N, C-alpha and C positions, 0 to 999 in steps of 0.2 A: 260404097258405104264412104258419108263426108267426112274431109279432114276437118277439125277445131278451127277456127279464126284466130289465131293471135296477134295481138294488138300490140304493137310494139310497148313497153314499161317504161316510162322515164327512169331515170336512174336518181337517186335520192344523195344530193350535195353532203357536205358534211358541215359546209356553212348553214345548211337546214337545218338540221338535228340541231345543229346549238343555238338557235337561237330559237325553238322548238322547244328544247328545256329549261332554255333562260326563262324564256317568258310564262311557262308550264310554273314554273318554283314563285318565279315574280306574280302572278295572279293566287296562288295557293298563300303563301305572303302576304294577301290583300295590300300592297303595294303599286302605287303610279309610276309609269315612265319619268314622268318629272324628277318624284323620289328617287330612285332609283339614279337617271342619269346626274342626278343632283351628287347624290352617295360617290357613284363610279367616276368625276365629274369627266363628260362626256356630255356633247353636246345630246338633246332629246331626240332628234330629228335621226342621230347617228343610231340609238340606242334602238332605233324602232323600228332601221334597214337590218341590223346585226338578229333583231324579235324577228325578224319579217324573213330572214337567208338573203335578203339583197349586199350584203356585206359580209366581205370576211375581216371579225376577229382578228386583231393582231395576238397574241399572248399577252400581253402586258394589259391588253382592254378588256382580254376576260378575265386577270387575273383581276382587277377593278369593279367590274361587275358579280363577277363571286363575292367581293371585299362587300359589295353595299349590299348583296342577299344574303353575311351571314355564310356565305355557304360553300365550304371545297373546292375549290377548279376537280381536284381529284374524283368528289363525286359527279360534277358535270363531267368531265370525260368519260365516268364508268358508264351514266346515262348512256349518253352521247354511243360509245360504243356498243351498248346491248342495246341499243333503238336500230343501228344499221345494223347489228346481227340478227335481230329480226326480218329489217328490209330483205337480208343475206337469208333469209331460212333455218339460220343457225341456232337461234334461240327466244325465246318467251322475255318481255320486253318490262321492265321493273319501274318504280316511277323513281323519280333525283329523291321528293321526299323519303324515303322508303330505305334507297341506298345512304340519303344524311343523317336518318337517323340509329342505325346500323351502325354511322363512323363515330358520331357522337358517342354510344353506347361503349364502342371496343375501349372511347378514348382515355372514359370516366373509372 
């Protein structure tokens, strides 16, 4: 009997999931990198690198980006946590938009 060949799986990085989640929300809002970078007061190039998971964003920068997206940082972190859990095969993946709506409804 042949044993299945297992290929090494690249570990997912937190910065990649953060960037992916921020990009998903920016695109869902129809905003450009330029608009968000201006609102967050960060260079367009740096924001692009954050979204692509190439740069680690500080908590201050994450707060500024979330503010420019009118999105609570806690919602982004919750989504990233759920995405990480999915990669770890712990649970299903919600969207940033769904958690943001739930947050807004709870606050009303």
